[in-house]
C-alpha positions in Angstrom: -31.0 -17.7 -12.0 -32.5 -17.8 -15.5 -30.0 -19.0 -18.1 -29.7 -17.1 -21.5 -31.8 -19.6 -23.2 -34.5 -19.4 -20.8 -34.5 -15.6 -20.7 -34.6 -15.5 -24.7 -38.0 -17.7 -24.4 -39.7 -15.6 -22.1 -42.3 -13.1 -23.5 -40.3 -10.2 -22.6 -40.2 -7.4 -25.5 -37.1 -6.9 -27.6 -35.4 -4.2 -29.4 -32.7 -4.2 -32.1 -30.2 -2.9 -29.4 -30.9 -6.0 -27.6 -33.2 -7.5 -25.2 -35.0 -6.3 -22.3 -34.9 -7.8 -18.9 -37.7 -8.6 -16.7 -37.6 -7.7 -13.0 -37.4 -11.5 -11.8 -33.9 -12.1 -13.9 -32.4 -8.6 -12.7 -33.3 -9.7 -8.8 -31.5 -13.0 -9.5 -28.4 -11.3 -10.9 -28.5 -8.8 -8.0 -28.6 -11.6 -5.3 -25.9 -13.6 -7.1 -23.4 -10.8 -7.4 -24.3 -8.5 -4.6 -21.0 -8.5 -3.1 -19.3 -7.5 -6.2 -22.1 -4.9 -7.1 -21.6 -3.1 -3.6 -17.8 -3.1 -3.9 -18.3 -1.5 -7.3 -20.4 1.0 -5.8 -18.3 1.8 -3.0 -15.2 2.4 -5.5 -17.1 4.9 -7.4 -18.6 6.9 -4.5 -16.6 9.7 -3.5 -14.1 9.2 -0.3 -15.5 12.9 0.9 -18.7 10.9 2.5 -16.8 9.2 5.0 -16.5 5.5 5.4 -19.7 4.7 7.2 -22.1 6.8 5.0 -20.1 5.5 2.0 -20.7 1.8 3.0 -24.4 2.2 3.7 -24.8 4.5 0.4 -23.0 1.5 -1.3 -25.6 -1.0 0.0 -28.6 1.2 -0.5 -27.6 2.2 -4.3 -27.4 -1.8 -5.2 -30.9 -2.5 -3.5 -32.5 0.2 -5.4 -31.2 -1.0 -8.6 -33.8 -3.4 -9.5 -35.8 -2.1 -12.4 -39.6 -1.2 -12.3 -41.6 -4.3 -13.7 -40.0 -5.0 -16.9 -36.9 -2.7 -18.0 -37.6 0.0 -20.1 -34.3 0.6 -21.8 -32.7 -2.0 -24.1 -29.5 -3.4 -23.0 -26.0 -1.9 -24.2 -23.8 -4.1 -26.4 -21.4 -4.6 -23.5 -23.6 -7.3 -21.8 -21.5 -9.9 -23.3 -18.5 -8.9 -21.0 -20.5 -9.1 -17.7 -20.9 -12.2 -15.5 -20.7 -14.7 -18.1 -23.0 -12.6 -20.3 -26.2 -12.2 -18.0 -28.4 -9.4 -19.2 -29.7 -9.0 -15.9 -26.4 -8.4 -14.3 -25.5 -5.9 -16.9 -28.6 -4.2 -16.5 -28.0 -3.9 -12.7 -24.5 -3.1 -12.9 -25.4 0.1 -15.2 -28.0 1.3 -12.6 -25.4 0.8 -9.9 -22.8 3.1 -12.0 -25.4 5.7 -12.9 -26.6 6.1 -9.5 -23.0 6.1 -7.7 -22.2 8.9 -10.3 -25.1 10.8 -9.3 -24.5 10.3 -5.4 -21.1 12.2 -6.0 -22.5 15.2 -7.7 -22.4 18.3 -5.4 -25.8 19.7 -4.4 -27.4 22.3 -6.6 -28.7 25.8 -4.8 -31.6 25.5 -7.1 -33.8 22.6 -7.6 -34.4 19.5 -5.5 -31.4 17.1 -5.0 -31.4 13.7 -6.5 -32.4 10.5 -4.3 -29.1 9.3 -4.4 -27.3 12.5 -3.4 -29.3 12.2 0.1 -28.4 10.0 3.1 -29.9 6.6 2.7 -33.0 5.8 4.4 -32.2 2.2 4.4 -30.2 0.3 5.3 -29.7 2.0 8.9 -27.1 0.9 11.5 -28.2 2.6 14.8 -25.6 3.3 17.5 -22.7 1.9 15.4 -20.0 3.0 13.1 -19.4 0.4 10.0 -16.4 0.4 7.9 -14.3 -2.2 5.7 -11.5 -3.8 7.1 -8.2 -1.8 6.9 -5.6 -2.9 4.3 -1.9 -1.9 4.1 0.1 1.0 3.0 -0.5 0.0 -0.9 -4.4 -0.1 -0.2 -4.2 3.3 1.7 -2.3 5.0 -1.4 -4.6 3.8 -3.7 -7.6 5.1 -2.0 -6.1 8.6 -1.8 -5.5 8.3 -5.4 -8.9 7.3 -6.6 -10.3 10.0 -3.8 -8.4 12.4 -6.2 -10.2 11.2 -9.4 -13.4 12.5 -10.6 -16.5 10.3 -10.5 -16.4 9.0 -14.2 -12.7 8.1 -13.8 -13.1 6.1 -10.5 -15.9 4.4 -12.3 -13.7 3.7 -15.4 -11.1 2.5 -13.2 -13.5 0.2 -11.5 -14.8 -1.3 -14.4 -11.3 -2.0 -16.1 -9.9 -3.7 -12.8 -13.0 -5.0 -11.1 -15.1 -5.9 -14.0 -12.3 -6.8 -16.6 -14.2 -4.7 -19.1 -11.9 -3.7 -22.3 -12.1 0.0 -23.0 -14.7 -0.2 -25.5 -17.2 -1.8 -23.3 -16.1 0.7 -20.5 -16.8 3.9 -22.9 -20.2 2.1 -23.7 -21.1 1.8 -19.8 -20.1 5.3 -18.9 -22.1 6.5 -21.8 -25.2 4.6 -20.7 -24.6 5.8 -17.0 -24.8 9.5 -18.5 -21.3 10.4 -18.5 -20.5 13.2 -21.4 -16.8 12.3 -22.2 -16.0 8.7 -21.6 -12.7 9.0 -23.4 -11.6 11.8 -20.7 -12.7 9.7 -18.0 -10.3 6.6 -19.4 -7.5 9.0 -19.7 -7.7 10.2 -16.2 -7.9 6.9 -14.8 -4.6 6.1 -16.6 -2.9 8.1 -13.9 -3.4 5.3 -11.3 -0.3 3.0 -11.7 -0.7 -0.9 -11.3 -3.8 -0.7 -9.3 -6.1 -3.6 -10.3 -4.6 -6.3 -8.0 -5.5 -4.3 -4.9 -9.4 -3.8 -5.9 -10.1 -7.3 -4.4 -8.6 -6.3 -1.2 -10.8 -6.0 2.2 -10.0 -2.4 2.1 -12.9 -1.9 -0.6 -15.2 -4.7 0.6 -18.5 -3.1 2.0 -19.7 -6.6 2.8 -17.0 -7.4 5.3 -16.9 -4.8 8.1 -15.7 -3.9 11.3 -17.8 -2.1 13.7 -17.2 0.6 16.5 -19.7 2.6 18.7 -20.7 5.8 18.3 -20.4 8.6 21.1 -22.2 6.7 23.7 -22.2 9.7 26.3 -23.4 12.1 23.7 -26.0 10.0 22.2 -27.4 9.5 25.7 -27.5 13.2 26.2 -29.2 13.8 22.9 -31.7 11.5 23.6 -32.7 13.1 26.9 -32.8 16.6 25.4 -35.2 15.0 22.8 -37.3 13.8 25.5 -37.8 17.2 27.0 -38.3 18.9 23.6 -35.2 21.0 24.1 -32.9 19.8 20.9 -31.4 23.3 20.5 -30.2 22.9 24.1 -28.9 19.7 23.9 -26.5 20.9 20.7 -25.3 23.9 22.8 -24.9 21.6 25.8 -22.8 19.0 23.6 -20.4 21.6 22.3 -20.0 23.4 25.6 -18.9 20.1 27.1 -16.0 19.7 24.7 -12.5 20.6 25.9 -11.1 24.0 24.8 -8.7 22.2 22.0 -11.6 19.9 20.7 -10.1 16.8 22.0 -11.2 14.7 25.0 -8.7 12.9 27.6 -8.5 10.2 24.6 -8.0 12.5 21.7 -9.1 11.5 18.3 -9.6 7.8 19.4 -12.9 6.1 19.1 -15.0 5.5 22.1 -13.9 2.6 24.5 -15.9 -0.5 23.6 -14.2 -3.0 26.3 -13.2 -2.4 29.8 -11.0 -5.1 31.3 -7.9 -4.7 33.8 -5.3 -5.7 31.0 -6.9 -3.4 28.3 -7.0 -0.6 30.8 -3.6 -1.4 32.2 -2.3 -1.3 28.6 -3.7 2.4 27.9 -2.3 3.6 31.4 0.5 6.1 30.7 2.0 5.7 34.3 2.5 2.0 33.5 4.6 2.7 30.3 7.8 0.8 30.5 11.0 3.2 30.4 14.5 2.1 29.7 17.4 3.4 31.7 19.8 5.6 29.3 22.6 3.3 29.8 20.9 0.1 29.9 22.2 -1.2 26.2 25.4 -0.9 27.2 25.4 -4.0 29.5 22.3 -5.7 28.2 22.8 -8.9 26.3 20.2 -7.5 23.6 20.8 -4.7 21.2 17.1 -4.1 19.9 14.3 -1.8 20.2 14.0 -3.2 23.8 17.1 -1.2 25.3 16.2 2.2 23.5 15.7 4.9 26.4 13.0 7.2 26.5 13.9 10.3 24.6 12.4 13.8 23.8 10.9 16.7 25.7 7.6 15.6 26.1 7.9 12.2 28.0 6.4 13.8 30.9 3.3 14.7 28.9 1.0 12.4 30.5 -2.3 13.9 28.5 -0.3 13.3 25.1 0.8 10.0 26.0 -2.7 8.8 27.0 -3.8 10.0 23.8 -1.3 8.3 21.8 -2.0 4.9 23.6 -6.0 5.3 23.1 -5.8 5.9 19.2 -3.3 3.0 19.0 -5.9 0.7 20.8 -9.3 2.1 18.7 -8.3 4.9 16.3 -11.4 7.1 15.6 -12.7 8.3 11.9 -10.4 11.5 12.1 -7.2 9.4 12.2 -5.0 8.7 9.4 -3.8 5.1 10.0 -1.5 2.7 7.9 0.4 -0.6 8.8 2.9 -2.4 6.8 2.0 -5.5 5.1 1.5 -8.5 7.8 1.2 -6.2 10.7 -1.8 -6.6 13.0 -3.6 -3.2 13.7 -5.1 -4.0 17.3 -3.8 -2.2 20.3 -0.9 -3.6 22.5 -1.6 -6.5 25.0 0.1 -4.8 28.0 1.8 -1.6 28.4 4.1 -0.9 25.7 7.7 0.7 25.9 8.0 4.3 25.2 11.0 5.1 23.0 10.4 8.8 22.1 7.9 11.7 22.9 8.7 15.3 21.3 7.9 17.9 18.8 9.4 17.4 15.2 8.8 19.7 12.4 5.6 21.3 13.9 3.7 18.0 15.2 3.8 16.1 18.6 5.5 12.7 18.1 5.2 9.6 20.2 7.1 6.4 19.4 5.9 3.2 21.3 7.2 -0.4 20.9 5.3 -3.9 22.4 7.8 -6.2 21.8 7.2 -6.9 18.1 5.7 -3.8 16.7 6.6 -0.1 16.5 3.6 2.4 16.5 3.9 6.0 15.7 1.6 8.3 16.8 1.7 12.1 15.6 -0.7 15.1 16.1 -0.5 18.8 15.1 1.3 21.0 17.5 -1.5 23.6 17.0 -5.2 22.5 16.5 -6.7 19.5 17.0 -7.3 17.9 13.7 -5.2 15.6 11.4 -3.8 12.9 14.1 -1.9 9.7 12.4 -0.8 6.2 13.4 1.7 4.2 11.7 2.3 0.6 12.6 5.1 -1.6 11.7 6.6 -5.0 12.2 10.1 -5.2 13.9 10.0 -8.7 15.3 13.5 -10.3 15.5 15.2 -7.1 14.8 18.7 -7.2 15.8 21.4 -4.4 16.1 21.3 -3.7 12.4 17.4 -3.8 12.3 16.8 -1.7 15.5 19.1 1.3 14.3 16.6 3.8 13.2 12.9 4.7 13.0 11.2 7.4 10.8 10.1 10.5 13.3 8.9 13.1 10.7 8.3 13.4 6.8 7.7 17.0 6.0 8.3 18.7 2.4 10.4 16.2 1.0 12.5 15.9 4.2 13.0 12.8 6.6 14.1 12.9 10.3 15.1 9.6 12.0 15.4 8.7 15.7 18.5 6.4 15.7 19.7 4.0 18.3 21.5 4.9 21.4 24.6 3.1 20.0 24.9 5.2 17.1 27.5 7.7 17.0 27.5 9.5 13.5 24.8 10.0 11.0 25.1 11.0 7.4 23.3 11.2 4.0 24.8 9.5 0.9 23.9 9.7 -2.7 23.7 6.2 -3.9 23.8 7.7 -7.4 26.8 9.7 -7.0 29.1 7.0 -4.9 32.3 9.5 -5.2 30.6 12.6 -3.7 31.2 11.3 -0.3 28.8 11.4 2.8 27.2 14.5 4.1 27.2 14.7 7.9 23.5 15.0 9.9 23.4 16.6 13.1 22.3 14.4 16.0 20.4 15.9 18.8 19.0 13.5 21.6 19.3 10.9 18.8 17.2 12.7 16.3 19.1 13.5 13.0 18.9 16.5 10.9 16.5 16.5 7.9 17.8 14.0 4.9 16.3 15.5 1.8 14.9 12.4 0.3 14.4 13.3 -3.7 13.2 9.8 -4.1 10.4 9.3 -6.4 11.3 12.3 -8.7 11.7 11.6 -12.5 14.3 11.3 -13.8 15.8 9.6 -11.0 19.2 11.6 -10.8 19.6 11.1 -7.1 19.0 8.4 -4.3 19.9 9.6 -0.8 20.4 7.1 1.9 21.0 7.1 5.6 24.3 6.0 6.7 25.0 5.0 10.5 28.0 4.5 12.2 28.6 2.8 15.7 31.2 0.8 17.2 30.8 -2.1 15.1 30.9 -0.7 11.8 28.8 1.5 8.9 25.6 0.7 7.6 23.4 2.1 4.9 19.7 2.5 5.1 17.0 3.5 2.5 13.7 4.9 3.3 11.1 3.4 1.5 8.1 5.2 2.6 7.6 3.2 6.1 8.6 3.2 9.6 11.6 1.6 9.7 14.0 2.3 6.8 15.5 -0.8 5.2 19.1 -2.0 5.4 21.1 -2.2 2.2 23.8 -5.0 1.7 25.8 -6.7 -0.9 27.1 -9.9 -2.1 26.2 -13.7 -2.6 23.1 -14.9 -0.3 24.5 -16.3 2.8 27.5 -14.2 2.6 26.2 -10.6 2.6 27.9 -7.6 3.7 27.0 -4.2 4.5 27.6 -1.6 1.5 30.9 0.0 2.2 33.8 1.5 0.3 34.3 2.2 -3.3 33.4 -1.4 -4.6 30.1 -1.5 -2.5 29.0 1.8 -3.4 29.8 1.6 -6.9 27.9 -1.8 -7.2 24.5 0.2 -6.1 25.0 3.0 -8.2 23.4 1.9 -11.6 20.3 0.0 -9.6 19.7 2.3 -7.0 16.5 3.7 -8.4 15.0 0.5 -8.5 14.6 0.4 -5.0 11.2 2.3 -5.8 9.9 -1.2 -6.6 10.6 -2.1 -2.8 8.3 0.7 -1.4 5.5 -0.2 0.7 5.9 -3.9 1.1 7.4 -4.1 4.4 10.9 -4.7 3.3 13.2 -5.1 6.2 16.7 -5.5 3.9 17.6 -5.3 0.5 20.6 -7.2 -1.0 22.1 -6.6 -4.5 24.2 -9.4 -5.8 26.3 -9.1 -9.1 25.8 -12.8 -10.5 27.4 -12.8 -13.7 29.3 -10.8 -16.5 28.4 -11.6 -20.2 30.5 -10.9 -23.2 28.1 -9.3 -25.8 27.7 -10.4 -29.5 29.8 -8.7 -32.1 32.4 -7.5 -29.6 29.7 -4.7 -28.2 31.7 -4.9 -24.5 30.5 -6.7 -21.5 27.3 -6.7 -19.4 26.4 -7.1 -16.1 23.8 -9.4 -14.2 22.7 -8.3 -11.0 19.9 -9.7 -8.8 18.3 -7.4 -6.1 16.2 -9.4 -3.0 14.1 -7.5 -0.8 13.2 -9.3 2.4 10.3 -8.5 4.5 10.0 -8.3 8.1 7.1 -10.9 7.9 9.1 -13.4 6.0 7.1 -13.7 3.1 6.3 -11.5 -0.1 9.9 -11.0 -0.8 10.4 -9.2 -4.0 13.2 -10.1 -6.5 14.4 -8.3 -9.7 17.0 -9.5 -12.1 18.6 -6.6 -13.9 20.8 -6.3 -17.0 23.5 -3.7 -17.3 25.0 -3.0 -20.7 28.0 -0.9 -21.4 27.7 2.7 -21.0 24.2 2.6 -19.1 23.7 4.7 -16.6 20.5 2.5 -15.4 20.0 -1.3 -14.8 17.3 -2.6 -16.9 14.8 -4.8 -15.3 14.8 -8.3 -17.1 12.7 -10.2 -14.9 10.8 -9.8 -11.5 9.0 -12.1 -9.0 7.2 -12.0 -5.6 7.6 -14.4 -2.9 10.1 -16.3 -4.8 13.0 -18.1 -3.4 15.4 -17.5 -6.1 18.6 -15.2 -5.3 17.9 -16.0 -1.7 19.8 -17.6 1.2 17.9 -20.8 0.8 18.2 -20.8 -3.0 20.8 -18.8 -4.2 20.8 -19.8 -7.8 19.0 -17.4 -10.2 18.5 -17.2 -14.1 17.0 -14.8 -16.2 17.2 -13.5 -19.8 16.6 -10.3 -21.7 16.2 -9.4 -25.6 19.0 -7.4 -26.7 19.6 -5.4 -29.8 23.1 -5.0 -31.2 24.7 -2.2 -32.3 24.8 -3.5 -36.0 20.8 -4.1 -35.4 20.5 -7.7 -34.7 18.4 -9.1 -31.8 19.7 -11.7 -29.4 18.1 -13.7 -26.5 20.8 -13.2 -23.9 20.5 -15.4 -20.7 22.8 -15.7 -17.7 22.7 -18.0 -14.5 24.6 -17.9 -11.3 27.6 -19.8 -10.4 25.7 -22.7 -9.6 24.2 -23.0 -12.9 26.1 -25.6 -15.5 23.7 -25.1 -18.6 21.0 -23.2 -20.0 18.3 -24.1 -22.3 15.8 -21.9 -24.0 12.6 -23.3 -25.6 9.2 -22.0 -26.9 9.8 -18.9 -29.4 13.4 -19.2 -29.5 15.5 -22.4 -29.4 19.0 -22.6 -27.9 21.3 -24.3 -25.4 24.7 -23.6 -23.8 26.6 -26.2 -22.0 27.9 -23.0 -19.7 25.8 -20.9 -17.7 25.9 -18.0 -20.4 23.6 -18.4 -23.3 23.5 -16.1 -26.5 21.2 -16.9 -29.3 19.9 -15.1 -32.6 16.1 -13.9 -32.0 13.5 -12.0 -33.5 12.2 -8.6 -32.1 9.2 -9.3 -29.3 10.1 -13.5 -29.3 9.5 -14.8 -26.1 11.4 -18.0 -24.7 11.0 -20.2 -21.7 14.5 -20.6 -19.9 15.8 -23.7 -18.1 18.9 -24.2 -16.2 20.7 -27.4 -15.0 22.5 -27.0 -11.4 25.6 -28.6 -10.4 23.8 -30.8 -8.2 21.7 -32.3 -10.8 18.9 -30.1 -10.0 17.1 -27.6 -12.2 16.0 -23.9 -11.9 13.7 -21.9 -14.3 14.1 -18.4 -15.7 13.0 -15.8 -13.3 9.8 -14.0 -14.8 
């Protein structure tokens, strides 16, 4: 690729706004940054295209982005922000954004469509459907949010997060691409919360693809029809060959692409494992492997076949999701049937293959809108195998509970004095639990309370297939939430559970590790550490929270991901916060757990304490680095 100095010495014409770029320089930039440009085009294109066409269109737009001869238009000043200031890359990127925005425009009744609005002539993939590798629940949620935005807003979001452009340069790129109101696009893009870390996910990488065959039988029929010159008859024959409900034997599954005895056995409903109803009472194990098959449709062979086929190879019409760290392939052998029945207007099947749960749902009426959810549950014991989400409808959640559960109830963590409200149980299915989560302001957080012969446990629905178990206490000595003290400990911090959503969280523990007198006699504050452990063992989320006297909610002082702090392997934790007293003075307050002997602050604030509590006068907005000394001579850093 030509350097900027070499480009400046070429005989290309120039203009006051910036140098022009010849086709060789643009081609070098396109080849070097091809994958990033295709990802950018894929993010800007509308989701209604379908994944296969969206992938091919993204590649086509980038391959057609080269200028014809020398670039006619001068570069915009934002070129300095692109790929180390390469003007060739800036020009190609501008053309990619412009054509991707044009491709998302609706076709007009009058006039010819733009080339980018038509299906791409090249590249083409015959006989295959190609689409990016699926990500997790976060990526799926982001893709849905982006699909709801306008084209300019998607472009603004991608330029901010993928290209790291400041808003000033984003406005210039959008204006250069023909957007009439770049400010409105930036404002609309602000509605997507904390999304930039996901833009590098394989979910949005059109250069790393999975391939599945198209409908082979239908393709063969169409080919024969073309040979005899009867295309109309072929279309009618294809329509007449479909079953009455619009689905074949495998439902919305993709066509089979591998046939071997093991794969066929795993998809045979007759070979599903079914546990006797009383097996859990005498079994040495109490997990999902001893759940009996429940529900009114356990004998519906056609439904079970569709559920197995979609698990093995979900088609384009299936909305699929998986908790982080959960493989999405089909079962290696015949799985165990846990439930098959009708819930809230949908036919639902719950399957278990020894380390994953699969939930298949299809509408009771009609043949569109199937869904598949997968979740890891390996190592689940009696508590971890207590409940599975059956249905979410109109803000209500229904659960299928373990056969050893005797009672189910709803409890509001934000109002521990209210008491529990009983939920009816019918064949293991609970009545609807009104979630109320995610609403602002957070005035309620409803948890599921389950009681069996060993005690009572609380679980919180975090938007996944398996609810997370809630506990309290020092790491290594945690216990289930029960009694007035345990419930009151969760009251100010319940709304912080929203941070744990869609992360594959297995348990969440809340530990009040310190109490600190406030300067000036303003009362006493509480420090609490909240840690969410995941089913996959990595990616734990940790929050250090500060509760000042009289506050209704805890304030998040620090957070970390995949950190050992506040866990069983490293229970010690240290965190700090800037606090303003009633008299208007600012202080750095820090507190360590009971294993911390002294605390030191350096950087923007200097201070030291020979105990685990630190209080130092500070300026508003100042920052400090915290270090704590442990009883055994080791050290612990401040949680960030």
